[in-house]
C-alpha positions as CSV (number, residue, x, y, z in Angstrom):
1,M,24.6,1.2,-28.5
2,I,22.6,0.2,-25.3
3,Y,21.2,-3.1,-26.7
4,A,24.2,-4.2,-28.6
5,R,24.8,-7.5,-26.5
6,F,21.2,-8.6,-27.0
7,W,21.2,-8.0,-30.8
8,V,24.3,-10.3,-31.0
9,E,23.0,-12.9,-28.6
10,D,19.3,-13.3,-28.9
11,L,16.7,-10.8,-30.3
12,T,14.0,-12.0,-27.9
13,M,15.9,-10.6,-25.0
14,L,15.1,-7.0,-25.9
15,P,12.8,-5.3,-23.3
16,P,9.2,-6.8,-23.7
17,E,6.3,-4.8,-25.0
18,I,4.6,-2.2,-23.0
19,K,1.1,-3.4,-22.0
20,F,-1.7,-1.2,-20.6
21,T,-4.5,-2.1,-18.1
22,E,-7.2,0.1,-16.6
23,K,-8.1,0.8,-12.8
24,D,-10.2,3.5,-11.5
25,G,-10.2,5.2,-14.9
26,F,-6.3,5.2,-15.0
27,S,-4.3,3.4,-17.6
28,I,-1.5,1.5,-15.8
29,A,1.5,0.7,-18.0
30,Y,3.3,-2.7,-17.3
31,Q,5.7,-5.3,-18.7
32,V,6.0,-9.1,-18.4
33,W,9.6,-10.5,-18.2
34,G,10.0,-14.1,-18.5
35,T,7.8,-17.2,-18.3
36,G,8.6,-18.7,-15.1
37,P,6.2,-21.0,-13.2
38,E,5.7,-18.6,-10.4
39,T,4.8,-14.8,-10.8
40,L,6.8,-12.0,-9.1
41,I,5.2,-8.6,-9.0
42,Y,7.7,-5.9,-9.1
43,V,6.3,-2.8,-7.0
44,P,8.4,0.2,-8.0
45,G,9.5,2.9,-5.6
46,M,9.2,6.7,-5.5
47,V,10.1,7.1,-9.3
48,S,9.7,4.9,-12.2
49,H,9.7,4.9,-15.9
50,L,9.7,1.5,-17.8
51,D,11.1,2.8,-21.1
52,V,13.9,5.1,-19.6
53,S,14.9,2.5,-17.1
54,A,15.4,0.1,-19.9
55,E,18.2,2.3,-21.4
56,S,20.4,1.2,-18.4
57,Q,22.4,-1.9,-19.0
58,H,22.5,-2.6,-15.3
59,Y,18.6,-2.5,-15.1
60,L,18.5,-4.9,-18.1
61,D,20.8,-7.4,-16.5
62,W,18.9,-7.2,-13.3
63,L,15.5,-7.9,-14.8
64,M,16.9,-10.5,-17.2
65,L,18.4,-12.4,-14.3
66,L,15.3,-12.1,-12.2
67,S,13.2,-13.3,-15.0
68,K,15.1,-16.5,-15.4
69,H,13.4,-17.6,-12.2
70,F,10.0,-15.9,-12.3
71,K,7.5,-14.4,-14.6
72,V,8.1,-10.9,-13.5
73,I,5.4,-8.2,-13.9
74,I,6.8,-4.7,-13.4
75,F,4.8,-1.4,-13.8
76,D,4.7,2.3,-13.6
77,K,2.5,3.5,-10.8
78,R,-0.4,5.8,-11.7
79,G,0.8,9.4,-12.1
80,Q,4.3,8.5,-13.4
81,G,6.2,7.0,-16.3
82,L,4.1,5.7,-19.0
83,S,1.0,5.4,-16.8
84,D,-1.8,8.0,-16.8
85,R,-0.6,11.2,-15.1
86,D,-2.2,14.0,-13.1
87,A,-1.1,16.5,-10.6
88,T,-2.2,14.2,-7.5
89,A,0.0,11.4,-6.0
90,P,-1.5,8.0,-5.2
91,G,-1.7,7.0,-1.7
92,V,-1.2,3.5,-0.1
93,E,-4.6,2.2,-1.2
94,Q,-4.4,3.3,-4.7
95,R,-0.8,1.8,-5.0
96,M,-2.2,-1.4,-3.8
97,D,-4.9,-1.1,-6.4
98,D,-2.2,-1.0,-9.1
99,I,-1.0,-4.4,-8.0
100,D,-4.4,-5.8,-8.3
101,A,-4.8,-4.2,-11.7
102,V,-1.7,-5.9,-13.3
103,A,-2.4,-9.2,-11.6
104,A,-5.9,-9.3,-13.0
105,A,-4.7,-8.2,-16.5
106,E,-2.3,-11.2,-16.5
107,G,-4.8,-13.6,-14.9
108,V,-2.8,-14.5,-11.9
109,D,-4.2,-15.0,-8.4
110,K,-1.3,-16.0,-6.3
111,F,2.2,-14.3,-6.5
112,Y,5.3,-13.1,-4.9
113,L,5.9,-9.3,-4.3
114,F,9.2,-7.6,-4.7
115,G,8.9,-4.1,-3.2
116,Y,11.6,-1.7,-3.8
117,S,12.1,1.5,-1.5
118,E,8.5,3.1,-1.2
119,G,7.3,0.0,-3.0
120,G,8.4,-2.1,-0.1
121,S,5.9,-0.5,2.4
122,I,3.2,-0.8,-0.2
123,S,4.0,-4.6,-0.7
124,L,4.0,-5.2,3.1
125,V,0.6,-3.7,3.6
126,Y,-0.8,-5.4,0.6
127,A,0.5,-8.8,1.9
128,A,-1.0,-8.3,5.2
129,T,-4.4,-7.3,3.6
130,H,-4.4,-10.3,0.9
131,P,-2.4,-13.0,2.6
132,K,-4.2,-15.5,0.5
133,K,-2.9,-14.1,-2.7
134,V,0.7,-13.4,-1.7
135,M,3.1,-16.3,-1.2
136,G,6.0,-14.2,0.0
137,V,7.5,-10.7,0.0
138,T,11.1,-9.4,-0.7
139,V,11.5,-5.7,0.5
140,F,14.6,-4.0,-0.8
141,A,15.7,-0.7,0.7
142,G,12.3,-0.3,2.3
143,I,10.9,2.6,4.4
144,P,8.7,2.0,7.4
145,K,8.0,5.7,7.9
146,F,9.1,8.4,5.4
147,I,10.1,11.2,7.8
148,N,11.3,11.6,11.3
149,S,9.0,12.2,14.2
150,E,9.1,12.2,17.9
151,D,9.0,8.3,17.9
152,Y,11.2,7.7,14.9
153,N,14.5,9.2,13.9
154,L,15.8,6.8,11.2
155,M,15.2,9.2,8.2
156,S,15.2,13.0,7.7
157,D,12.7,15.8,8.3
158,A,10.3,16.8,5.6
159,D,11.9,20.1,4.9
160,T,15.3,18.6,4.3
161,I,13.9,16.1,2.0
162,L,11.9,18.7,-0.1
163,E,14.8,21.1,-0.3
164,G,17.1,18.2,-1.4
165,F,15.0,17.0,-4.2
166,V,12.5,19.5,-5.7
167,P,14.7,22.5,-6.6
168,N,17.3,20.2,-8.4
169,W,14.9,17.8,-10.0
170,G,15.8,17.2,-13.7
171,K,19.6,17.8,-13.1
172,G,20.3,14.2,-12.3
173,L,21.7,15.1,-8.7
174,S,19.6,12.5,-7.1
175,G,22.2,10.0,-8.4
176,F,24.6,11.2,-5.7
177,L,21.9,10.0,-3.1
178,F,20.7,6.8,-4.9
179,C,23.8,5.5,-6.8
180,P,26.9,7.5,-5.6
181,Q,29.2,4.8,-6.9
182,M,27.8,5.4,-10.5
183,M,28.4,9.1,-10.3
184,P,29.3,11.5,-11.9
185,H,29.3,9.4,-15.2
186,A,25.6,8.4,-14.6
187,Q,24.4,11.9,-14.1
188,K,23.1,12.3,-17.7
189,E,21.2,9.0,-17.4
190,M,19.7,10.1,-14.0
191,S,18.9,13.6,-15.4
192,K,16.8,12.0,-18.1
193,L,15.1,9.7,-15.8
194,E,14.1,12.4,-13.5
195,R,12.6,14.6,-16.3
196,M,10.7,11.8,-17.9
197,V,9.2,10.3,-14.6
198,C,7.5,13.5,-13.5
199,S,7.7,17.3,-13.0
200,P,9.2,19.0,-9.9
201,R,5.6,19.9,-8.8
202,T,4.4,16.3,-9.2
203,L,7.5,15.0,-7.3
204,Q,6.7,17.5,-4.5
205,N,3.2,16.0,-4.4
206,V,4.4,12.5,-4.2
207,L,7.0,13.4,-1.4
208,E,4.3,15.2,0.6
209,T,2.0,12.3,0.2
210,N,4.7,9.9,1.2
211,F,5.5,12.0,4.3
212,K,2.0,11.1,5.6
213,V,2.7,7.1,5.3
214,D,3.5,5.2,8.3
215,V,3.2,1.5,8.2
216,R,4.7,0.6,11.4
217,N,1.5,-0.5,13.1
218,A,0.8,-2.9,10.1
219,L,4.1,-4.8,10.4
220,S,2.9,-7.2,13.2
221,S,0.0,-8.2,10.8
222,V,2.2,-9.4,8.1
223,E,1.9,-13.3,8.2
224,V,3.6,-14.3,4.9
225,P,7.3,-15.1,4.7
226,C,9.3,-11.8,4.2
227,L,13.0,-11.3,3.1
228,I,14.3,-7.8,4.2
229,C,17.3,-6.7,2.1
230,H,19.4,-3.4,2.5
231,A,22.7,-2.2,1.5
232,R,24.8,-0.8,4.4
233,D,25.9,2.1,2.1
234,D,22.5,3.3,1.1
235,R,22.4,7.1,1.4
236,A,18.8,7.6,0.6
237,V,17.3,5.3,3.1
238,P,19.7,4.4,5.9
239,V,20.2,0.7,6.7
240,A,18.7,1.1,10.2
241,N,15.2,1.2,8.4
242,G,15.8,-2.3,7.1
243,R,16.9,-3.6,10.4
244,Y,13.7,-2.0,11.9
245,F,11.5,-4.0,9.4
246,A,13.4,-7.2,10.3
247,D,13.0,-6.6,14.0
248,K,9.2,-6.0,13.7
249,I,8.0,-8.7,11.1
250,K,7.8,-12.0,12.8
251,N,8.2,-14.2,9.6
252,S,11.2,-12.3,8.2
253,K,14.8,-13.1,7.2
254,Y,17.2,-10.1,7.1
255,V,20.1,-9.9,4.7
256,E,22.5,-6.9,4.8
257,Y,24.7,-6.1,1.8
258,P,28.1,-4.4,2.3
259,S,27.6,-2.1,-0.7
260,G,25.3,-1.4,-3.6
261,G,23.5,1.6,-2.7
262,H,19.8,2.2,-3.0
263,F,19.0,0.8,-6.4
264,P,19.0,-3.0,-6.6
265,H,20.3,-3.2,-10.2
266,F,23.5,-1.3,-9.1
267,G,24.3,-3.9,-6.5
268,N,25.5,-7.6,-6.6
269,I,22.5,-8.7,-8.7
270,T,23.7,-12.2,-8.7
271,Q,23.8,-12.4,-5.0
272,I,20.5,-10.7,-4.6
273,V,18.5,-12.8,-7.0
274,S,20.0,-15.9,-5.5
275,D,18.9,-14.8,-1.9
276,I,15.5,-14.1,-3.3
277,V,15.0,-17.5,-4.9
278,S,16.6,-19.4,-2.1
279,F,14.2,-17.7,0.5
280,F,11.1,-18.3,-1.5
281,D,12.1,-21.9,-2.2
282,E,12.6,-22.5,1.5
283,T,9.4,-20.8,2.7
284,T,6.8,-21.7,0.1
285,Q,3.6,-22.4,2.0
286,A,-0.2,-22.9,1.6
287,T,-1.2,-19.3,1.9
288,G,-4.8,-20.2,1.4
289,Q,-4.8,-21.7,5.0
290,L,-4.1,-18.3,6.7
291,S,-7.1,-17.1,8.6
292,K,-5.9,-13.5,9.5
293,S,-5.8,-10.5,7.3
294,L,-5.2,-6.7,7.6
295,T,-8.5,-5.2,7.3
296,T,-10.5,-1.9,7.7
297,V,-13.5,-2.6,10.0
298,L,-16.4,-0.2,9.9
299,F,-19.1,-0.4,12.5
300,T,-22.2,1.7,12.0
301,D,-25.1,2.5,14.4
302,I,-28.5,4.2,14.0
303,V,-28.6,7.0,16.5
304,S,-31.6,7.0,18.9
305,S,-33.0,3.8,17.3
306,T,-35.2,2.9,20.2
307,E,-36.8,6.3,20.4
308,K,-37.4,6.2,16.6
309,M,-38.9,2.6,16.9
310,L,-41.4,3.7,19.6
311,A,-42.3,6.8,17.8
312,M,-42.9,4.9,14.4
313,G,-44.4,1.6,15.7
314,D,-43.2,-1.8,15.0
315,R,-44.5,-2.1,11.4
316,E,-43.1,1.2,10.2
317,W,-39.9,0.6,11.8
318,A,-39.4,-2.9,10.3
319,R,-40.0,-1.1,6.9
320,K,-37.4,1.4,7.7
321,I,-34.8,-1.2,8.9
322,I,-35.3,-3.1,5.5
323,E,-34.6,0.1,3.7
324,H,-31.7,0.7,5.8
325,D,-30.3,-2.8,5.2
326,Q,-30.7,-2.4,1.5
327,I,-28.9,0.8,1.3
328,V,-26.1,-0.7,3.4
329,S,-25.8,-3.9,1.3
330,T,-25.7,-1.8,-2.0
331,L,-23.1,0.7,-0.9
332,V,-20.8,-1.7,0.8
333,A,-20.8,-3.8,-2.5
334,R,-20.2,-0.6,-4.5
335,F,-17.1,0.1,-2.4
336,N,-15.7,-3.5,-2.7
337,G,-16.4,-4.1,0.9
338,T,-17.9,-7.1,2.6
339,L,-21.0,-6.9,4.7
340,I,-20.3,-9.1,7.7
341,K,-23.8,-8.8,9.3
342,N,-26.5,-6.5,10.2
343,T,-26.9,-5.8,13.8
344,G,-30.6,-4.8,14.0
345,D,-29.8,-1.1,14.3
346,G,-26.5,-1.0,12.5
347,S,-23.9,-3.0,10.6
348,L,-20.5,-4.5,10.7
349,C,-18.5,-4.3,7.4
350,V,-14.9,-4.9,6.3
351,F,-12.9,-3.4,3.5
352,D,-9.4,-4.0,2.0
353,G,-8.5,-0.4,2.3
354,P,-9.5,2.5,4.5
355,V,-10.0,4.9,1.8
356,R,-12.9,2.8,0.4
357,A,-14.2,2.2,4.0
358,S,-14.2,6.0,4.7
359,K,-15.9,6.9,1.5
360,C,-18.5,4.2,2.0
361,A,-19.1,5.5,5.5
362,I,-19.6,8.9,4.2
363,E,-22.1,7.8,1.5
364,L,-23.9,5.8,4.1
365,R,-24.3,8.7,6.3
366,N,-25.7,10.8,3.5
367,Q,-28.1,8.2,1.9
368,L,-29.5,7.0,5.3
369,S,-29.9,10.7,6.4
370,S,-32.2,11.2,3.3
371,I,-34.4,8.5,4.6
372,G,-34.6,10.1,8.1
373,L,-32.0,7.9,9.7
374,E,-28.8,9.4,11.5
375,I,-25.9,7.1,11.9
376,R,-22.5,7.2,13.6
377,C,-19.5,5.3,12.5
378,G,-16.3,3.8,13.8
379,L,-13.3,2.8,11.5
380,N,-10.2,0.9,12.6
381,F,-7.4,-0.5,10.5
382,G,-5.7,-3.6,11.8
383,Q,-5.7,-7.4,11.8
384,V,-8.7,-9.5,12.2
385,E,-9.2,-13.2,12.6
386,W,-11.6,-14.8,10.2
387,V,-14.0,-17.5,11.8
388,E,-15.8,-18.7,8.8
389,S,-17.6,-15.7,7.4
390,D,-17.3,-13.6,10.7
391,V,-14.4,-11.5,11.9
392,I,-13.3,-11.3,15.5
393,G,-10.5,-9.7,17.5
394,K,-9.2,-6.5,18.9
395,T,-9.5,-4.6,15.6
396,V,-13.2,-5.4,15.7
397,N,-13.8,-4.5,19.3
398,L,-11.8,-1.2,19.0
399,S,-13.9,-0.1,15.9
400,A,-17.1,-0.6,18.0
401,R,-15.6,1.5,20.9
402,V,-14.5,4.2,18.5
403,M,-18.1,4.3,17.0
404,D,-19.5,4.7,20.6
405,L,-17.6,8.1,20.9
406,A,-19.2,9.4,17.8
407,K,-22.3,11.4,17.8
408,A,-25.1,11.7,15.0
409,N,-23.6,11.9,11.5
410,Q,-19.9,11.7,12.8
411,I,-17.4,9.2,11.4
412,F,-14.5,8.6,13.8
413,A,-11.3,6.7,13.1
414,T,-8.2,5.6,15.0
415,K,-4.8,6.9,14.2
416,D,-3.8,3.6,12.7
417,T,-6.5,4.1,10.0
418,I,-5.4,7.8,9.5
419,D,-1.7,6.7,9.0
420,V,-2.8,4.9,5.9
421,L,-5.1,7.4,4.4
422,A,-2.3,9.4,2.7
423,G,-3.3,10.8,-0.6
424,A,-7.0,10.5,-0.1
425,D,-9.3,13.3,-0.7
426,L,-10.9,13.3,2.7
427,A,-11.0,16.0,5.3
428,I,-9.4,14.7,8.7
429,S,-9.4,16.6,11.9
430,S,-8.4,15.5,15.5
431,A,-11.3,14.5,17.7
432,G,-8.9,14.2,20.9
433,T,-7.5,11.4,23.1
434,F,-9.8,9.0,24.7
435,Q,-9.8,6.1,27.2
436,L,-12.0,3.4,25.5
437,K,-13.7,0.8,27.4
438,G,-11.9,-2.4,27.7
439,F,-8.6,-0.9,26.6
440,N,-5.9,0.3,29.0
441,E,-4.1,2.8,26.8
442,E,-5.4,6.1,25.4
443,W,-6.3,6.4,21.9
444,E,-5.9,9.3,19.4
445,I,-9.2,9.6,17.6
446,Y,-9.8,11.5,14.3
447,E,-13.0,12.6,12.6
448,V,-13.3,11.9,8.9
449,S,-15.5,13.8,6.5
């Protein structure tokens, strides 16, 4: 019997109850393991199912050991497992929203993150975006970019990944990739996990969404301490990916295990937990003092504002600007952004995710057009420096330069912004490559609609 050991030793060591919280109309399933003084939010990888995973003794041992040191919150991401499902796959911003949802449900505002596989990328972007919430991050078997490209060759190409997973999903064959040391006797267990997590079609959607994710440009913005862990024999995500993370994240420590495969719970869990606890003990810092964060900056500008002012006259133009400012303030708040300032004929706003920033820009364009004002918008995703209630830095300046390229009713964005828009229901097209004033290099610019 799978729980025999716990029935004998301590009934309280059975898997904890499944809880649910709401985010964006989705129910997110989660569990809380342990009652430690510090909270660690466990961000799952490509697939997860709280109930089925708990049928594995290795998984139970792993979470029990981790929960001796932390209050561990682990969840099924939206679209999988016990969380609400649909045919779409969540993008980076939605995955980060899941973290916010379970943290809010448990009333924690500061925590550590453990990001496994795909969850490692999500955790790093979240930590860079919310440095005052995250005390530290552990990435296990993480992935900077999910498929190979001209400038990245540490993974496989998209067709190879799809052909390897989708036609065989539900047969348990992924175990030969994720945990070959446990195969073939774990194939039945893996087969059930695959079937219960999601359908082959949903898996394909998840993979195709992940193929668009590239967090490499965000890594230099990670300010919190990071522990990067990877097993040398990981067949799913080659160890070179872990080394890449360690090389690019300035506050990181790298630990490479000789064996264990892709799943942490099939590795040397005693050593892994010891490494996590020791690292966090050594690097605990006052995260509230950090003044930098990874942010999406939105600049807007009223097109032909001088001509409109002269045509309307000062009094009518003043009324129009007041109406403009009210619309901007209302919509930025609706999309969970922060209005930094109005610029007289435009605005500077920041958001904790590029999807919300893009959708806010679209709604601003539509509503301001209805009162006779055409705007142009510039979006850029990157690190900003906070100076009291203002933001400064390259990311802000670049957003303004991108806006300068746009014409009436156009929303332009940098490639860095597009790289983290995976899974968003937005139309994106290339606007070309441009030399921007004040910047030496050329920039790929895209139109969002």
